[in-house]
C-alpha positions as CSV (number, residue, x, y, z in Angstrom):
1,M,-4.8,-7.8,-47.6
2,K,-8.3,-7.0,-48.1
3,R,-9.0,-9.8,-50.2
4,M,-7.8,-11.9,-47.7
5,E,-9.7,-10.7,-45.0
6,G,-12.8,-10.7,-47.2
7,T,-12.0,-14.5,-48.2
8,S,-11.7,-15.6,-44.4
9,E,-14.8,-13.8,-43.8
10,Q,-16.6,-15.9,-46.6
11,E,-15.1,-19.2,-45.1
12,R,-16.4,-18.5,-41.7
13,E,-19.6,-17.5,-42.8
14,A,-19.8,-21.0,-45.0
15,K,-18.6,-23.0,-41.6
16,K,-21.0,-21.2,-39.6
17,Q,-23.7,-22.1,-42.1
18,K,-22.8,-25.6,-42.3
19,L,-22.9,-26.0,-38.4
20,L,-26.4,-24.8,-38.2
21,K,-27.5,-26.9,-40.8
22,E,-25.9,-29.9,-39.4
23,L,-27.6,-28.9,-35.9
24,G,-31.0,-28.4,-37.6
25,N,-33.6,-27.4,-34.7
26,R,-31.7,-28.9,-31.9
27,W,-29.3,-27.0,-29.3
28,L,-25.8,-28.2,-28.7
29,P,-25.6,-29.0,-24.8
30,Y,-23.5,-26.7,-22.7
31,L,-22.8,-26.5,-19.0
32,T,-22.5,-23.7,-16.2
33,P,-21.3,-24.1,-12.7
34,K,-24.1,-25.8,-11.3
35,D,-23.7,-28.8,-13.2
36,A,-22.1,-31.6,-11.8
37,E,-19.6,-32.1,-14.8
38,F,-18.9,-28.5,-15.2
39,Y,-15.5,-28.6,-13.7
40,Q,-14.5,-31.9,-15.4
41,L,-15.3,-30.6,-18.9
42,W,-13.4,-27.4,-18.1
43,Q,-10.3,-29.4,-17.1
44,E,-10.6,-31.5,-20.0
45,N,-11.4,-29.3,-22.9
46,Y,-11.1,-25.6,-21.5
47,S,-7.8,-25.9,-19.2
48,K,-6.0,-22.9,-20.9
49,L,-8.9,-20.8,-19.9
50,M,-7.9,-19.2,-16.3
51,L,-10.5,-17.5,-13.9
52,R,-9.1,-15.0,-11.5
53,E,-11.6,-14.2,-9.0
54,A,-12.2,-10.7,-7.8
55,N,-11.0,-11.3,-4.5
56,R,-7.3,-12.7,-5.5
57,I,-7.1,-8.9,-6.9
58,P,-5.8,-6.0,-4.8
59,D,-8.3,-3.6,-3.5
60,F,-6.8,-0.6,-4.2
61,L,-6.4,-2.0,-7.9
62,H,-10.2,-2.6,-7.9
63,K,-10.9,1.0,-6.7
64,E,-8.8,2.8,-9.2
65,V,-9.7,1.0,-12.4
66,Q,-13.4,1.1,-11.5
67,Q,-13.1,4.7,-11.1
68,A,-11.6,5.0,-13.9
69,F,-14.3,3.1,-16.0
70,L,-16.7,5.7,-14.7
71,T,-14.8,8.7,-15.2
72,L,-14.2,7.9,-19.1
73,R,-18.1,7.0,-19.2
74,K,-18.6,10.8,-17.4
75,H,-16.4,12.4,-20.1
76,G,-18.1,10.9,-22.9
77,C,-14.7,8.8,-24.2
78,L,-16.7,5.7,-25.4
79,F,-17.8,5.3,-28.6
80,Q,-19.5,2.9,-30.7
81,D,-17.3,1.8,-33.6
82,L,-18.5,1.5,-37.3
83,V,-17.3,-1.9,-38.3
84,R,-17.4,-3.9,-41.7
85,I,-19.5,-7.4,-41.1
86,K,-20.5,-9.4,-44.2
87,G,-20.2,-6.7,-46.8
88,K,-22.3,-3.9,-44.5
89,N,-20.9,-1.0,-42.5
90,L,-22.9,-1.4,-38.7
91,L,-22.4,0.0,-35.5
92,T,-21.1,-2.2,-32.7
93,P,-23.5,-2.6,-29.8
94,V,-20.6,-2.0,-27.7
95,S,-18.9,1.3,-26.8
96,R,-15.2,0.9,-27.1
97,L,-11.8,3.0,-26.4
98,L,-8.4,1.8,-27.2
99,I,-5.7,2.8,-24.6
100,G,-1.7,1.6,-25.0
101,N,1.6,2.5,-25.9
102,P,2.0,5.8,-27.6
103,G,2.0,5.6,-31.7
104,Y,0.1,2.2,-31.7
105,T,-2.8,1.4,-33.4
106,Y,-5.3,-2.1,-33.5
107,K,-7.3,-3.1,-36.4
108,Y,-10.4,-4.9,-36.5
109,L,-13.2,-5.7,-38.6
110,N,-11.8,-3.6,-41.2
111,S,-11.6,-0.5,-38.6
112,R,-8.2,1.1,-37.2
113,L,-8.3,2.4,-33.7
114,F,-5.4,4.5,-32.4
115,T,-4.3,4.5,-28.7
116,V,-5.0,7.1,-26.4
117,P,-1.6,6.6,-24.8
118,W,-1.2,5.3,-21.4
119,P,1.8,7.6,-19.3
120,V,4.9,5.4,-19.9
121,E,7.8,6.3,-18.4
122,G,9.8,9.2,-20.8
123,S,6.5,10.1,-22.4
124,N,5.2,13.8,-22.6
125,I,1.6,13.4,-22.8
126,K,-1.1,15.9,-22.5
127,Y,-4.6,15.2,-21.6
128,T,-7.5,17.4,-21.8
129,E,-8.5,16.8,-18.0
130,D,-6.5,15.5,-15.1
131,E,-9.2,13.0,-14.7
132,I,-8.3,11.3,-17.8
133,F,-4.9,11.2,-16.9
134,S,-5.7,9.4,-13.5
135,A,-7.9,6.9,-15.8
136,C,-4.9,6.1,-18.4
137,T,-2.7,5.6,-15.4
138,A,-4.9,3.5,-13.6
139,F,-5.1,0.9,-17.0
140,F,-1.6,1.1,-17.0
141,K,-1.1,0.1,-13.6
142,L,-3.6,-3.0,-14.3
143,N,-1.7,-3.6,-17.6
144,D,1.8,-4.0,-15.4
145,Y,0.0,-6.2,-12.7
146,L,-1.8,-8.7,-15.3
147,Q,1.7,-9.2,-17.2
148,K,3.4,-9.9,-14.2
149,D,0.5,-12.1,-12.7
150,T,0.5,-13.7,-16.1
151,I,4.1,-14.7,-16.1
152,Q,3.8,-15.6,-12.7
153,A,1.1,-17.9,-13.3
154,L,2.8,-19.5,-16.5
155,N,5.6,-20.3,-14.5
156,K,3.8,-21.9,-11.8
157,L,1.4,-24.1,-14.0
158,H,5.1,-25.2,-15.4
159,L,6.3,-26.0,-12.2
160,I,3.2,-28.1,-11.5
161,K,3.2,-29.8,-14.6
162,S,6.9,-30.8,-14.1
163,E,6.0,-32.3,-10.6
164,K,3.1,-33.9,-12.3
165,N,0.7,-32.6,-9.4
166,E,-2.8,-33.5,-9.6
167,D,-4.1,-31.3,-7.3
168,G,-7.5,-30.4,-7.8
169,T,-7.4,-27.2,-5.7
170,V,-5.2,-25.5,-8.1
171,F,-7.6,-26.3,-10.9
172,G,-8.4,-23.4,-13.7
173,M,-4.5,-22.8,-13.4
174,I,-3.3,-26.0,-14.9
175,P,-3.6,-25.9,-18.7
176,E,-2.8,-29.1,-20.3
177,F,0.0,-27.6,-22.6
178,S,1.4,-29.6,-25.4
179,K,5.2,-30.3,-25.4
180,S,5.7,-28.0,-28.2
181,G,2.9,-25.5,-27.0
182,L,4.8,-23.7,-24.5
183,D,8.6,-23.5,-23.7
184,M,9.1,-21.9,-20.5
185,G,12.8,-22.0,-20.8
186,D,12.7,-19.3,-23.4
187,D,12.2,-16.3,-21.4
188,I,12.2,-14.0,-24.5
189,E,9.4,-15.9,-26.2
190,L,7.6,-15.9,-22.8
191,K,7.8,-11.9,-22.1
192,K,6.8,-11.5,-25.9
193,R,3.5,-13.5,-25.5
194,T,2.7,-11.6,-22.5
195,A,3.9,-8.0,-22.9
196,Y,0.4,-6.5,-23.2
197,N,0.9,-3.3,-25.4
198,L,-2.7,-2.0,-25.3
199,T,-5.8,-2.6,-23.7
200,L,-9.3,-2.3,-25.6
201,L,-12.2,-0.8,-23.2
202,N,-15.7,-1.8,-23.6
203,Y,-19.1,-0.5,-22.1
204,M,-22.5,-1.8,-22.7
205,D,-25.9,-1.2,-20.9
206,P,-28.5,-3.8,-22.0
207,Q,-31.3,-2.4,-20.8
208,K,-30.4,0.4,-23.4
209,M,-30.1,-2.1,-26.2
210,S,-33.3,-2.2,-28.4
211,Y,-31.9,-5.5,-29.8
212,L,-29.3,-8.1,-28.8
213,K,-28.6,-11.2,-30.8
214,E,-29.6,-14.9,-29.6
215,E,-26.6,-17.1,-29.2
216,P,-27.3,-19.5,-32.0
217,Y,-25.8,-23.2,-31.2
218,F,-26.5,-23.5,-27.4
219,G,-29.5,-21.4,-26.8
220,M,-27.3,-19.8,-24.2
221,G,-29.4,-16.3,-24.5
222,K,-28.7,-12.6,-25.5
223,M,-25.3,-12.3,-26.7
224,A,-23.2,-8.7,-26.4
225,V,-20.3,-10.0,-28.4
226,S,-20.9,-12.8,-31.1
227,W,-18.6,-15.9,-31.2
228,H,-15.2,-14.9,-32.6
229,H,-11.6,-15.1,-32.3
230,D,-9.4,-12.0,-31.4
231,E,-7.7,-10.6,-34.4
232,N,-4.1,-9.2,-34.9
233,L,-2.7,-10.7,-32.0
234,V,0.9,-11.9,-31.6
235,E,0.8,-15.6,-32.0
236,R,-0.2,-17.7,-28.9
237,S,-0.2,-14.4,-27.0
238,T,-2.3,-14.5,-23.6
239,V,-5.4,-12.0,-23.6
240,A,-6.3,-10.6,-20.0
241,V,-9.6,-9.5,-19.2
242,Y,-10.8,-7.6,-16.4
243,S,-14.7,-7.5,-15.7
244,Y,-16.7,-5.0,-13.9
245,S,-20.5,-5.0,-13.6
246,C,-21.8,-1.6,-12.6
247,E,-24.5,-1.7,-10.0
248,G,-27.8,-0.9,-11.3
249,P,-31.4,-2.2,-11.4
250,K,-32.0,-5.8,-12.0
251,V,-35.2,-5.9,-14.3
252,I,-36.2,-9.3,-15.7
253,D,-38.5,-9.4,-18.5
254,E,-41.0,-12.4,-17.3
255,D,-42.3,-12.7,-20.9
256,E,-38.9,-13.6,-22.0
257,P,-38.0,-17.6,-21.6
258,N,-34.8,-18.0,-19.4
259,P,-32.0,-19.8,-21.5
260,E,-31.7,-23.2,-19.6
261,G,-28.6,-23.4,-17.7
262,R,-27.1,-19.7,-17.2
263,D,-28.7,-17.0,-14.8
264,P,-29.7,-14.6,-17.5
265,A,-28.9,-11.8,-14.6
266,L,-25.1,-12.3,-14.9
267,W,-23.0,-11.7,-17.4
268,H,-20.9,-14.6,-18.7
269,V,-18.0,-15.6,-20.9
270,G,-19.2,-18.4,-23.5
271,L,-16.4,-21.0,-24.5
272,K,-16.6,-23.3,-27.5
273,I,-14.0,-25.5,-29.4
274,A,-14.1,-23.7,-32.9
275,W,-16.8,-25.1,-35.3
276,D,-17.2,-28.4,-33.2
277,I,-20.8,-30.0,-32.4
278,E,-19.7,-32.8,-30.4
279,T,-18.0,-31.0,-27.2
280,P,-20.2,-29.4,-25.0
281,G,-19.6,-25.4,-24.6
282,L,-18.7,-23.6,-21.2
283,A,-20.7,-20.5,-19.6
284,V,-18.5,-19.0,-16.9
285,P,-20.3,-16.3,-14.6
286,L,-18.4,-13.0,-14.3
287,R,-18.9,-11.3,-11.2
288,Q,-17.8,-7.8,-10.7
289,G,-13.9,-7.6,-10.5
290,D,-13.4,-11.0,-11.8
291,C,-10.5,-11.5,-14.3
292,Y,-10.2,-14.2,-16.8
293,L,-6.9,-15.4,-19.0
294,M,-7.3,-16.7,-22.4
295,L,-3.8,-18.7,-22.3
296,D,-1.4,-19.9,-25.4
297,D,-3.3,-20.9,-28.4
298,L,-7.0,-21.1,-26.8
299,N,-7.5,-17.9,-28.8
300,I,-7.1,-20.2,-32.2
301,T,-8.6,-23.3,-31.0
302,H,-11.3,-22.2,-29.6
303,Q,-13.7,-19.2,-29.6
304,H,-15.6,-17.1,-27.2
305,C,-18.6,-14.8,-26.8
306,V,-19.9,-12.4,-24.4
307,L,-23.4,-13.2,-22.8
308,A,-25.3,-10.3,-21.6
309,G,-26.4,-10.0,-18.3
310,L,-28.8,-7.1,-16.9
311,Q,-26.6,-4.7,-15.5
312,P,-24.2,-2.0,-17.4
313,R,-20.7,-3.7,-17.9
314,F,-17.5,-2.8,-18.3
315,S,-14.2,-4.7,-19.5
316,S,-10.7,-4.0,-19.9
317,T,-9.3,-6.4,-22.6
318,H,-5.2,-6.3,-22.6
319,R,-3.8,-8.0,-25.6
320,V,-0.3,-8.1,-27.2
321,A,-1.3,-6.7,-30.5
322,E,0.7,-7.8,-33.6
323,C,1.7,-4.1,-34.6
324,S,4.4,-4.8,-37.2
325,V,2.8,-2.8,-39.3
326,G,0.4,-0.7,-37.0
327,T,2.8,1.5,-35.0
328,L,3.6,5.5,-36.1
329,D,7.0,4.7,-36.3
330,Y,6.4,1.8,-38.9
331,I,4.4,4.0,-41.3
332,L,6.8,6.9,-40.9
333,K,9.6,4.8,-42.1
334,Q,7.5,3.5,-44.9
335,C,7.1,7.2,-46.2
336,Q,10.6,7.8,-45.8
337,L,11.1,4.8,-48.2
338,V,9.4,6.8,-50.8
339,M,11.0,9.9,-50.3
340,Q,14.6,8.4,-50.8
341,N,13.1,8.2,-54.6
342,V,12.1,11.4,-54.9
343,W,14.2,14.7,-55.8
344,D,12.3,17.4,-53.7
345,D,12.8,21.1,-55.5
346,M,12.8,24.3,-53.1
347,E,10.0,25.7,-55.7
348,P,6.3,24.2,-54.6
349,K,4.9,21.1,-56.1
350,T,8.2,20.7,-58.1
351,M,9.6,17.1,-57.9
352,H,11.8,14.7,-59.8
353,L,12.2,11.1,-59.7
354,R,15.6,9.1,-59.0
355,S,14.4,5.9,-60.4
356,L,11.5,4.7,-63.0
357,E,12.6,0.7,-62.0
358,P,9.2,-0.6,-62.0
359,S,9.7,-2.1,-58.8
360,V,10.7,0.9,-57.0
361,V,7.7,2.6,-58.5
362,K,5.3,-0.1,-57.5
363,Q,6.7,0.1,-53.9
364,G,6.0,3.8,-53.9
365,E,2.4,3.6,-55.1
366,E,1.8,0.9,-52.2
367,I,2.9,2.9,-49.6
368,H,0.9,5.7,-50.8
369,N,-1.9,3.8,-50.8
370,E,-1.4,2.2,-47.5
371,V,-0.7,5.6,-45.7
372,E,-4.1,7.2,-47.2
373,F,-6.4,4.2,-46.9
374,E,-5.1,2.4,-43.7
375,W,-4.1,5.2,-41.7
376,L,-5.3,9.1,-43.0
377,R,-8.7,8.1,-43.8
378,Q,-9.0,5.9,-40.6
379,F,-8.0,8.7,-38.4
380,W,-10.2,11.3,-40.2
381,F,-13.0,9.6,-39.5
382,H,-12.5,8.3,-36.1
383,G,-10.2,11.3,-35.2
384,H,-12.8,13.4,-33.4
385,R,-13.2,11.0,-30.7
386,Y,-9.5,11.7,-29.6
387,K,-9.7,15.1,-29.0
388,K,-11.5,14.4,-25.9
389,C,-8.8,12.7,-24.3
390,T,-5.6,14.2,-25.7
391,D,-4.0,16.0,-28.4
392,W,-1.2,13.4,-29.0
393,W,-2.3,12.1,-32.5
394,H,-3.0,15.6,-33.9
395,L,0.8,16.4,-34.8
396,P,2.0,13.6,-36.3
397,M,-0.9,13.0,-38.3
398,S,-0.2,16.4,-39.7
399,E,2.9,15.3,-40.6
400,L,1.8,12.3,-42.2
401,E,-0.9,14.2,-44.0
402,G,2.3,16.4,-45.6
403,L,4.1,13.3,-46.3
404,W,1.1,12.2,-48.3
405,K,0.6,15.4,-50.3
406,K,4.1,14.9,-51.4
407,M,3.6,11.3,-52.9
408,E,0.4,12.8,-54.5
409,C,2.7,14.7,-56.6
410,V,4.7,12.1,-57.4
411,V,1.7,10.3,-58.4
412,I,0.8,13.2,-60.7
413,L,4.4,13.2,-62.0
414,R,4.4,9.6,-63.2
415,H,1.1,10.0,-64.4
416,D,2.2,13.2,-66.5
417,L,5.2,11.3,-67.7
418,W,3.1,8.4,-68.5
419,Q,1.0,10.9,-70.9
420,L,4.3,12.3,-72.1
421,L,5.4,9.0,-73.1
422,R,2.5,7.2,-74.5
423,P,2.5,9.1,-78.2
424,L,5.9,7.9,-78.6
425,K,5.0,4.4,-77.4
426,L,2.1,4.4,-79.8
427,Y,4.3,5.6,-82.7
428,R,7.1,3.0,-81.8
429,K,4.3,0.2,-82.1
430,E,2.9,1.3,-85.5
431,Q,6.3,1.9,-87.0
432,K,7.0,-1.7,-86.0
433,N,3.7,-3.0,-87.3
434,H,4.5,-1.2,-90.8
435,S,8.3,-2.7,-90.7
436,N,6.9,-6.1,-89.6
437,A,4.6,-5.6,-92.9
438,Y,7.4,-4.7,-95.0
439,L,10.0,-7.4,-94.1
440,Q,6.9,-9.9,-94.5
441,C,6.4,-8.7,-97.9
442,N,10.1,-8.9,-98.9
443,I,10.9,-12.1,-97.9
444,S,7.5,-13.7,-99.4
445,S,9.5,-12.2,-102.4
446,L,12.5,-13.9,-101.8
447,L,11.1,-17.1,-101.1
448,K,9.3,-17.3,-104.7
449,C,12.5,-16.4,-106.1
450,F,14.1,-18.8,-104.1
451,M,11.9,-21.7,-105.5
452,F,12.3,-20.7,-108.8
453,K,15.8,-20.9,-109.3
454,A,16.4,-24.2,-107.4
455,G,13.9,-25.6,-109.3
456,A,15.8,-24.3,-112.3
457,A,18.9,-26.0,-110.8
458,R,20.7,-22.8,-111.9
459,R,22.4,-22.1,-108.2
460,K,25.8,-24.0,-106.9
461,D,25.2,-22.8,-103.6
462,S,22.8,-25.1,-101.5
463,A,19.3,-23.7,-100.7
464,S,20.1,-23.2,-97.1
465,E,23.0,-20.9,-97.7
466,W,21.0,-18.9,-100.5
467,F,18.3,-18.4,-98.1
468,S,20.8,-17.1,-95.4
469,N,22.6,-14.8,-97.7
470,S,19.3,-13.3,-98.6
471,L,18.6,-12.7,-95.0
472,K,22.0,-11.0,-94.9
473,Y,21.2,-8.4,-97.6
474,L,17.8,-7.7,-95.4
475,K,20.2,-7.0,-92.2
476,L,18.2,-9.7,-90.4
477,S,19.2,-13.1,-88.8
478,P,17.6,-16.3,-88.4
479,L,17.0,-15.7,-84.8
480,N,15.6,-12.1,-85.3
481,M,13.4,-13.7,-87.5
482,Q,11.2,-15.5,-84.4
483,H,10.0,-12.4,-83.8
484,L,8.5,-11.1,-86.7
């Protein structure tokens, strides 16, 4: 898995360098709302991006969500992540927190984050503060609202497409899906691709950042988040982003040139077609409380970045994370597969393996490595942060650590077994070599004898019969001779 990720990273870097080489010293063009062709470009090349302006979202939801952001910042629940990029370990400029379904995780840039569980029905979650419970509840409400809104929008756009309505007043809500792109008749598939199971919260104050990267292709200015595709999502699922720019002093450095086109005081989401230098880019301004949806395969065919404004900004990015190998239930079931091959005696550290089949042993070692490097080490590294919100993960992770210790005993048992068998295997190999040398010597003598007798014409049997009888004398067969 890591090897594939590394290869993909190398391919992306190679594509980036090739693109920059083709550009030379020139910038690619990009458009903002003040450009006359902006909306036409959006419709023709970025139609699967849908913007929900703040006035279309209920006021009570704005109030609860924005207060939740401030609460989490006040309690120190947002953290910079240590990620691995181009072989280097780096702290992200953006501080984050993952909230979502209990027992879910999300992995990006080789770093696994564990959800602070939101209060789903039937859950029994203890939060460290009532305010944190209220904050998680607010994001759970936002998640539910965005899921319903996304389904309604997709149904509406399907109806509009069916009626071939070309009314420009609904611009931004009519993505040009291909016929194979969205089967609205499949309700199960639709719900699967809009069932947001977690949200990744982001926060950054540009005024406190000593350095931000410049956008490299279009000259759009400083970036909070570089060009990327969101990772580890259900295929063709929607990503919904709620944006909240806090009020703060607007300080513009007069020595810095303003990027042509966009207002540097405002946050923007930038979009471009992946690895394309023909189509102009798009910079969409984000005002307080705006929300945008990246529908269908937009996250695959296009790349997006976040262009920094001047004010501090929060965002809540709701995703349908691909969690087939990323839930607590999954990894515990994997551990049980290993334990099925173990006789666990009552005495401490005393275990016996049921099977030594290579495939069974190999599977056990792979799961052992997965538990250690994909779960325990990731949690130990980040685990302190979750204590500020809840202790939900600590009991199941203790259970997982106990299972890992048993698997460690299995590894030691396999190692001891190998050490026990190794001298016997070496003895067998040595004896086989001696035996082969002895047989080769005797066969050589027989051949010489055969040649002498055949030359003298003293034997009635054919040469082949005599040689076959000689082999029988040595208790060999022509088939076994192939292995000598």
